[in-house]
LUMBADO-927077 format. One record per residue (C-alpha): y, z, x; residue number from 1; residue in one letter. Coordinates in Angstrom, 3 decimals, always signed. Example, Ala and Ser with C-alpha at 12.3 -4.5 7.8 and 13.67 -1.06 7.14 Angstrom:
BEGIN
-4.500, +7.800, +12.300, 1, A
-1.060, +7.140, +13.670, 2, S
# end
This chain:
BEGIN
+21.724, +7.795, +6.060, 1, M
+21.232, +11.413, +4.844, 2, T
+18.112, +12.097, +2.659, 3, E
+19.331, +13.848, -0.476, 4, L
+16.681, +16.044, -2.008, 5, A
+16.885, +17.215, -5.584, 6, R
+15.749, +20.426, -7.066, 7, P
+12.305, +20.433, -8.629, 8, A
+13.776, +21.861, -11.853, 9, A
+15.882, +18.925, -12.328, 10, A
+13.258, +16.398, -12.136, 11, E
+12.254, +14.869, -15.436, 12, A
+8.707, +14.041, -16.371, 13, A
+7.916, +10.526, -15.034, 14, P
+8.106, +7.665, -17.474, 15, L
+5.417, +5.142, -17.706, 16, V
+6.119, +1.478, -18.084, 17, Y
+5.227, +1.672, -21.731, 18, S
+7.812, +4.128, -22.422, 19, D
+10.623, +1.938, -20.915, 20, L
+9.847, -1.468, -22.123, 21, I
+8.951, -2.059, -25.770, 22, K
+9.025, -5.123, -28.006, 23, T
+11.589, -5.411, -30.719, 24, Q
+8.847, -5.324, -33.204, 25, A
+7.641, -1.980, -32.139, 26, E
+11.102, -0.651, -31.758, 27, Q
+11.802, -1.710, -35.487, 28, R
+8.504, -0.006, -36.459, 29, A
+9.534, +3.199, -34.969, 30, E
+12.995, +3.134, -36.513, 31, L
+11.676, +2.556, -39.911, 32, R
+9.179, +5.451, -39.516, 33, R
+11.749, +8.094, -38.486, 34, M
+14.211, +6.754, -41.243, 35, R
+11.387, +7.393, -43.761, 36, T
+10.686, +10.776, -42.391, 37, I
+14.381, +11.828, -42.448, 38, A
+14.850, +10.390, -46.041, 39, T
+11.644, +11.974, -47.228, 40, M
+12.957, +15.259, -45.943, 41, L
+16.159, +14.930, -47.916, 42, L
+14.066, +14.153, -51.032, 43, V
+11.907, +17.234, -50.367, 44, L
+15.204, +19.321, -50.133, 45, M
+16.369, +17.814, -53.466, 46, A
+13.034, +18.436, -55.209, 47, A
+13.019, +22.088, -53.947, 48, I
+16.434, +22.644, -55.053, 49, Y
+15.688, +21.203, -58.764, 50, L
+12.413, +23.283, -58.914, 51, L
+14.323, +26.550, -57.805, 52, M
+16.950, +26.116, -60.597, 53, R
+14.246, +26.202, -63.143, 54, R
+12.466, +29.133, -61.554, 55, A
+11.649, +32.196, -63.694, 56, P
+14.094, +35.258, -63.139, 57, P
+11.135, +37.225, -61.748, 58, S
+10.978, +34.980, -58.624, 59, W
+13.272, +37.144, -56.479, 60, A
+13.039, +34.751, -53.539, 61, W
+13.686, +31.517, -55.637, 62, A
+17.682, +31.798, -55.153, 63, P
+17.212, +32.119, -51.341, 64, Y
+15.037, +29.008, -51.152, 65, L
+17.247, +27.211, -53.435, 66, G
+20.320, +27.957, -51.296, 67, A
+18.290, +26.831, -48.251, 68, F
+17.467, +23.411, -50.144, 69, A
+21.119, +23.045, -51.284, 70, E
+22.532, +23.483, -47.766, 71, A
+19.812, +21.168, -46.362, 72, G
+20.884, +18.344, -48.811, 73, M
+24.451, +18.822, -47.697, 74, V
+23.538, +18.548, -44.096, 75, G
+21.183, +15.699, -44.591, 76, A
+23.956, +13.653, -46.550, 77, C
+26.459, +14.512, -43.932, 78, A
+24.452, +13.453, -41.002, 79, D
+23.176, +10.362, -42.825, 80, W
+26.870, +9.459, -43.256, 81, F
+27.560, +10.029, -39.647, 82, A
+24.603, +7.949, -38.448, 83, V
+25.279, +4.949, -40.744, 84, V
+28.942, +5.069, -40.052, 85, A
+28.334, +4.119, -36.499, 86, L
+26.882, +0.873, -37.313, 87, F
+28.150, -0.163, -40.808, 88, R
+30.143, +1.135, -43.772, 89, R
+28.185, +3.710, -45.797, 90, P
+27.298, +2.098, -49.229, 91, L
+29.559, -0.721, -48.329, 92, G
+32.745, +1.288, -49.130, 93, L
+35.875, +0.656, -46.983, 94, P
+36.071, +4.365, -45.699, 95, I
+38.352, +4.684, -42.658, 96, P
+36.774, +5.313, -39.320, 97, H
+33.294, +3.987, -40.370, 98, T
+31.433, +0.899, -38.872, 99, A
+32.485, +2.264, -35.356, 100, V
+30.475, -0.322, -33.308, 101, V
+31.524, -3.342, -35.083, 102, P
+35.165, -2.485, -35.205, 103, E
+35.185, -1.675, -31.541, 104, N
+33.007, -4.324, -30.269, 105, K
+35.631, -5.679, -27.766, 106, R
+36.069, -2.472, -26.185, 107, R
+32.407, -1.637, -25.917, 108, I
+31.571, -4.265, -23.441, 109, G
+34.305, -3.263, -20.787, 110, P
+33.625, +0.288, -21.517, 111, A
+29.834, -0.049, -20.889, 112, L
+30.560, -1.987, -17.747, 113, G
+32.719, +0.794, -16.285, 114, R
+30.271, +3.295, -17.534, 115, F
+27.399, +1.953, -15.647, 116, I
+29.600, +0.977, -12.573, 117, T
+31.022, +4.371, -12.239, 118, N
+28.036, +6.633, -13.125, 119, N
+25.005, +4.557, -12.174, 120, F
+26.098, +2.305, -9.248, 121, L
+28.386, +4.887, -7.629, 122, S
+27.663, +5.223, -3.894, 123, P
+26.539, +9.011, -4.381, 124, R
+24.256, +8.293, -7.280, 125, V
+22.656, +5.148, -5.686, 126, A
+22.046, +6.813, -2.428, 127, I
+20.553, +9.988, -4.099, 128, A
+18.391, +7.986, -6.377, 129, R
+17.048, +5.526, -3.798, 130, L
+16.353, +8.277, -1.256, 131, S
+13.827, +9.755, -3.816, 132, S
+12.056, +6.346, -4.127, 133, V
+9.129, +5.765, -1.765, 134, D
+9.156, +1.981, -2.177, 135, A
+6.617, +1.462, +0.607, 136, V
+4.119, +3.949, -0.894, 137, G
+4.229, +2.558, -4.233, 138, L
+3.670, -1.004, -2.836, 139, A
+0.965, +0.146, -0.559, 140, A
-0.991, +2.019, -3.442, 141, R
-0.585, -0.963, -5.537, 142, W
-1.887, -3.288, -3.079, 143, L
-4.783, -0.996, -2.200, 144, E
-5.912, -1.333, -5.884, 145, N
-8.584, -4.123, -5.561, 146, E
-7.764, -5.363, -8.898, 147, R
-4.070, -5.942, -8.172, 148, N
-4.965, -7.566, -4.968, 149, A
-7.507, -9.950, -6.618, 150, R
-4.739, -10.640, -9.334, 151, A
-2.346, -11.764, -6.710, 152, I
-4.821, -13.963, -4.864, 153, A
-6.096, -15.476, -8.182, 154, A
-2.588, -16.241, -9.182, 155, G
-1.820, -17.834, -5.763, 156, A
-4.826, -19.965, -6.224, 157, G
-3.552, -21.230, -9.509, 158, R
-0.133, -21.796, -8.541, 159, I
-0.784, -23.832, -5.366, 160, I
-2.111, -26.941, -7.000, 161, P
+0.955, -27.029, -9.502, 162, Y
+3.419, -26.432, -6.394, 163, A
+1.782, -29.436, -4.447, 164, L
+2.359, -31.522, -7.580, 165, D
+5.910, -30.605, -7.901, 166, L
+6.708, -30.571, -4.130, 167, A
+8.945, -33.381, -3.027, 168, P
+6.339, -35.244, -0.681, 169, K
+8.786, -37.232, +1.434, 170, A
+11.011, -34.301, +2.115, 171, A
+8.147, -32.100, +3.048, 172, I
+6.662, -34.808, +5.229, 173, E
+10.183, -35.194, +7.141, 174, E
+10.352, -31.384, +7.300, 175, W
+6.883, -30.940, +8.759, 176, V
+7.551, -33.731, +11.308, 177, A
+10.883, -32.107, +12.165, 178, F
+9.252, -28.620, +12.644, 179, A
+6.545, -30.079, +14.735, 180, A
+8.921, -31.963, +16.905, 181, R
+11.273, -28.891, +17.404, 182, R
+8.119, -26.685, +18.004, 183, G
+6.993, -28.997, +20.824, 184, I
+10.465, -29.461, +22.267, 185, E
+10.982, -25.570, +22.525, 186, A
+7.917, -25.109, +24.517, 187, V
+8.163, -26.143, +28.285, 188, P
+5.301, -28.705, +28.886, 189, A
+4.523, -27.889, +32.603, 190, A
+4.263, -24.094, +32.402, 191, P
+2.060, -24.362, +29.253, 192, L
-0.193, -26.944, +31.099, 193, A
-0.302, -24.449, +34.046, 194, S
-1.356, -21.623, +31.890, 195, R
-3.982, -23.622, +30.177, 196, G
-5.389, -24.950, +33.402, 197, L
-5.378, -21.529, +34.939, 198, A
-7.340, -20.141, +31.988, 199, I
-9.933, -22.863, +32.197, 200, L
-10.170, -22.692, +35.898, 201, W
-10.829, -18.960, +35.889, 202, A
-13.581, -19.260, +33.348, 203, Q
-15.269, -21.935, +35.615, 204, G
-14.498, -24.860, +33.641, 205, A
-13.285, -26.666, +36.816, 206, G
-16.496, -26.217, +38.593, 207, Q
-18.314, -27.328, +35.436, 208, T
-16.127, -30.472, +35.228, 209, L
-16.739, -31.193, +38.949, 210, L
-20.454, -30.985, +38.439, 211, D
-20.153, -33.359, +35.528, 212, Q
-18.182, -35.746, +37.629, 213, G
-20.895, -35.616, +40.315, 214, L
-23.562, -36.307, +37.639, 215, D
-21.473, -39.383, +36.448, 216, F
-21.125, -40.819, +39.929, 217, V
-24.682, -40.370, +40.873, 218, E
-25.803, -41.859, +37.625, 219, G
-23.362, -44.933, +38.095, 220, A
-24.565, -45.269, +41.654, 221, L
-28.274, -45.447, +40.698, 222, E
-27.507, -47.878, +37.812, 223, R
-25.605, -50.267, +40.036, 224, N
-27.658, -50.358, +43.282, 225, K
-28.432, -54.213, +42.725, 226, A
-24.744, -54.781, +42.215, 227, T
-23.731, -53.041, +45.276, 228, I
-26.339, -54.889, +47.358, 229, V
-24.951, -58.350, +45.916, 230, R
-21.395, -57.485, +46.799, 231, H
-22.291, -56.567, +50.296, 232, V
-24.209, -59.945, +50.749, 233, S
-21.218, -61.855, +49.406, 234, Q
-18.746, -60.019, +51.680, 235, K
-21.089, -60.413, +54.623, 236, S
-20.949, -63.453, +57.058, 237, S
-23.289, -66.160, +56.264, 238, R
-24.725, -65.971, +59.875, 239, W
-25.989, -62.287, +59.251, 240, I
-29.594, -62.249, +57.928, 241, P
-30.102, -61.194, +54.317, 242, K
-32.379, -58.270, +55.421, 243, W
-29.409, -56.857, +57.466, 244, V
-27.144, -57.014, +54.469, 245, D
-29.820, -55.278, +52.549, 246, D
-30.151, -52.583, +55.241, 247, M
-26.361, -52.000, +55.332, 248, I
-26.263, -51.690, +51.444, 249, A
-29.079, -49.201, +51.447, 250, A
-27.385, -47.161, +54.144, 251, K
-24.088, -47.141, +52.193, 252, V
-25.923, -46.168, +48.895, 253, I
-28.011, -43.408, +50.631, 254, N
-24.951, -42.139, +52.389, 255, G
-23.006, -41.871, +49.304, 256, L
-25.901, -40.178, +47.414, 257, A
-26.367, -37.648, +50.338, 258, G
-22.771, -36.956, +50.216, 259, T
-22.961, -36.296, +46.449, 260, L
-25.929, -34.023, +46.781, 261, K
-24.084, -32.089, +49.509, 262, E
-21.266, -31.484, +47.282, 263, M
-23.487, -29.705, +44.769, 264, R
-23.356, -26.663, +47.222, 265, D
-20.881, -24.258, +45.913, 266, P
-19.808, -23.564, +49.462, 267, D
-19.163, -27.101, +50.435, 268, H
-15.818, -27.591, +52.187, 269, P
-14.880, -30.467, +49.847, 270, W
-15.299, -28.223, +46.951, 271, R
-13.007, -25.760, +48.663, 272, D
-10.497, -28.348, +49.136, 273, E
-10.625, -29.396, +45.443, 274, A
-10.318, -25.858, +44.361, 275, N
-7.262, -25.363, +46.609, 276, A
-5.762, -28.752, +45.331, 277, L
-6.068, -27.593, +41.588, 278, I
-4.748, -24.151, +42.338, 279, E
-1.843, -25.751, +44.166, 280, K
-1.300, -28.026, +41.099, 281, W
-1.414, -25.034, +38.647, 282, I
+1.251, -23.104, +40.782, 283, H
+3.425, -26.249, +40.993, 284, D
+3.337, -26.951, +37.298, 285, L
+4.486, -23.395, +36.784, 286, A
+7.144, -22.887, +39.433, 287, H
+8.070, -26.397, +40.963, 288, D
+11.364, -27.880, +39.263, 289, P
+10.348, -31.314, +40.023, 290, E
+6.950, -30.729, +38.265, 291, M
+8.747, -29.285, +35.351, 292, R
+11.041, -32.194, +35.052, 293, A
+8.139, -34.609, +35.242, 294, R
+6.533, -32.582, +32.456, 295, G
+9.650, -32.575, +30.207, 296, E
+10.127, -36.284, +30.721, 297, A
+6.662, -37.194, +29.765, 298, L
+6.713, -34.844, +26.680, 299, K
+10.022, -36.682, +25.665, 300, Q
+8.304, -39.959, +26.140, 301, E
+5.641, -38.929, +23.758, 302, I
+7.994, -37.507, +21.196, 303, L
+9.918, -40.865, +21.310, 304, A
+6.737, -42.770, +20.496, 305, N
+6.694, -44.051, +17.015, 306, P
+2.978, -43.279, +16.848, 307, V
+3.690, -39.460, +17.350, 308, F
+6.386, -39.602, +14.461, 309, A
+3.909, -41.371, +12.117, 310, E
+1.225, -38.788, +13.074, 311, Q
+3.568, -35.937, +12.541, 312, A
+4.478, -37.097, +8.993, 313, R
+0.877, -37.574, +8.165, 314, G
+0.170, -34.072, +8.954, 315, L
+1.367, -32.819, +5.535, 316, W
-0.897, -35.399, +3.844, 317, E
-3.763, -33.927, +5.703, 318, Q
-2.760, -30.240, +4.791, 319, L
-2.246, -31.286, +1.191, 320, E
-5.560, -33.008, +1.123, 321, A
-7.228, -29.992, +2.686, 322, A
-5.590, -27.600, +0.244, 323, L
-6.692, -29.644, -2.773, 324, R
-10.198, -30.109, -1.691, 325, D
-10.937, -26.812, -0.286, 326, D
-9.311, -24.402, -2.832, 327, L
-11.613, -25.328, -5.688, 328, P
-14.698, -25.187, -3.518, 329, R
-13.818, -22.017, -1.582, 330, R
-11.788, -20.358, -4.447, 331, A
-14.025, -17.139, -4.382, 332, E
-14.113, -16.787, -0.626, 333, A
-10.271, -17.305, -0.515, 334, I
-9.671, -14.870, -3.048, 335, V
-11.867, -12.308, -1.539, 336, A
-10.131, -12.935, +1.879, 337, W
-6.661, -12.535, +0.094, 338, L
-7.822, -9.486, -1.613, 339, A
-9.056, -7.948, +1.567, 340, A
-5.828, -8.780, +3.314, 341, S
-3.727, -7.204, +0.678, 342, A
-5.787, -4.067, +0.713, 343, G
-5.478, -3.850, +4.541, 344, A
-1.736, -4.353, +4.249, 345, L
-1.623, -1.617, +1.748, 346, G
-3.540, +0.818, +4.006, 347, R
-1.402, -0.342, +7.126, 348, W
+1.768, +0.534, +5.196, 349, L
+0.554, +3.939, +4.008, 350, E
-1.324, +5.315, +7.124, 351, E
+1.630, +5.828, +9.312, 352, D
+4.202, +8.269, +7.867, 353, E
+6.929, +7.160, +10.538, 354, A
+6.410, +3.627, +9.866, 355, R
+6.657, +4.180, +6.168, 356, R
+9.928, +6.107, +6.497, 357, A
+11.497, +3.449, +8.797, 358, R
+10.711, +0.570, +6.197, 359, I
+11.643, +2.570, +3.304, 360, N
+15.028, +3.366, +5.251, 361, R
+15.606, -0.316, +5.788, 362, R
+14.899, -1.304, +2.290, 363, L
+17.368, +1.259, +1.037, 364, R
+19.918, -0.118, +3.210, 365, L
+19.259, -3.629, +2.088, 366, L
+19.336, -2.407, -1.665, 367, A
+22.711, -0.599, -1.032, 368, L
+24.217, -3.513, +0.864, 369, R
+23.236, -5.876, -1.833, 370, A
+24.327, -3.661, -4.799, 371, I
+27.429, -1.492, -3.850, 372, L
+29.669, -4.268, -2.826, 373, P
+29.075, -5.972, -6.140, 374, R
+29.475, -3.003, -8.420, 375, R
+32.593, -4.467, -10.009, 376, A
+30.913, -7.820, -10.547, 377, E
+27.951, -6.100, -12.124, 378, I
+30.262, -4.257, -14.488, 379, G
+32.071, -7.512, -15.333, 380, A
+28.762, -9.279, -15.994, 381, Y
+27.717, -6.568, -18.384, 382, I
+31.113, -6.648, -20.208, 383, A
+30.916, -10.562, -20.475, 384, A
+27.422, -10.464, -21.894, 385, V
+28.211, -7.873, -24.654, 386, V
+31.441, -9.882, -25.422, 387, D
+29.453, -12.973, -25.953, 388, H
+27.135, -11.262, -28.486, 389, W
+28.244, -11.676, -32.057, 390, D
+28.750, -8.345, -34.035, 391, T
+25.297, -8.518, -35.835, 392, A
+23.529, -8.972, -32.554, 393, T
+25.254, -6.041, -30.985, 394, L
+24.661, -3.754, -33.988, 395, V
+20.925, -4.724, -34.078, 396, N
+20.341, -4.227, -30.367, 397, R
+22.254, -0.930, -30.157, 398, L
+20.475, +0.403, -33.239, 399, E
+17.118, -0.511, -32.052, 400, L
+17.635, +1.214, -28.914, 401, Q
+19.172, +4.462, -30.176, 402, V
+18.488, +4.349, -33.955, 403, G
+15.274, +6.371, -33.551, 404, K
+16.812, +9.171, -31.846, 405, D
+19.792, +9.142, -34.269, 406, L
+17.416, +9.863, -37.061, 407, Q
+16.401, +13.130, -35.187, 408, Y
+20.163, +14.088, -35.898, 409, I
+19.391, +13.653, -39.791, 410, R
+16.186, +15.781, -39.478, 411, I
+17.898, +18.345, -37.533, 412, N
+20.975, +18.482, -39.713, 413, G
+18.860, +19.000, -42.782, 414, T
+16.951, +21.856, -41.220, 415, L
+20.035, +23.395, -39.556, 416, V
+22.204, +22.990, -42.619, 417, G
+19.479, +24.592, -44.687, 418, G
+19.164, +27.623, -42.369, 419, L
+23.050, +28.029, -42.156, 420, V
+23.144, +27.860, -46.080, 421, G
+20.498, +30.461, -46.234, 422, L
+22.305, +32.758, -43.767, 423, L
+25.459, +32.465, -45.793, 424, I
+23.808, +33.040, -49.075, 425, F
+22.027, +36.027, -47.651, 426, T
+25.212, +37.511, -46.139, 427, L
+27.092, +36.978, -49.497, 428, S
+24.168, +38.889, -51.404, 429, R
+24.197, +41.607, -48.842, 430, A
+27.919, +42.284, -49.193, 431, F
+27.920, +42.098, -52.724, 432, G
+28.754, +38.266, -53.465, 433, G
# end
């Protein structure tokens, strides 16, 4: 999409939020203030005119000032009539072509919808306007402000408990169980086990486990010497003397203990065989189709077990309890973490120009794809909203939006009318009038 640049001279001064969004009370106050100024200017012109009519003949400039005031009154009254006639009948008189807005209410809605559709939502205007908006930059700078980031974090902390209360627990439990099941089903069991064993084996966990196994066997052998001797005696012939049975048992125990001690040596061949066996098992888990099939069968058997389904459904209860218990206790830490994360996100968005441009381009495309195909629907919606307003509401809302500016027409009409009257009076005097 082509980036359209606008001349610097055509750019208006940026408006702040308070200039764009004002309450109706503020708008009414501004409208009253401007009406008062325009009316007082008319009163001033009338007072000047009356004073100049009684001015002494020696005041040579008095006729000129009187002409200025007289023409100013005419201009003020004419523009007052024009402004009032837009919204109502001046002095309640049924003058034709007055109360323009109420009389044309049914045409205003469709006309306003068409105007916005054709002038604000046209592809050319929308593309040009969106091309000048750095949405990523605005979001990044907003997030980098710690005050804003903390406001987001604090708001999230306040909303979560209410969201937990409103959440449909049964549906969420089912969804969590479903998500857990689908997640496990999507991961092949045997290759995952192979990678896990490979990591543990590479870090020496296998050797540590083997040593722990030797410790366990040696301890069990030491604790059960008497049991081994008794079993040897019971299995032996009754013609063999007991001291022979004891000697055989001692030989067995000493032989096992010696073998276990020898296996402590890292270079013992049995340890090498164990390493080779585990490594072969890791390889088979990753590549042997039969092992993969066995892993999937075992996984499906586990997933089909009712205990798994019950535990998966209970997962949401554990998450909910953790959120309820941990949020109040760790609110400050969570807010600090969220604020830091928001700031980091803002810096990440702003630091790379190419990334900013790429994300802005995608946001523009999304906005254009969402708005432009629905231009007619937006225009029809505006027309329907205006059509549903009663006449008084329409007049009131339009007057609050533009009435303040229309009072400047009255002020300008007073001053410009006075200057034009003064000019005409001066030219008349100059040419002998």
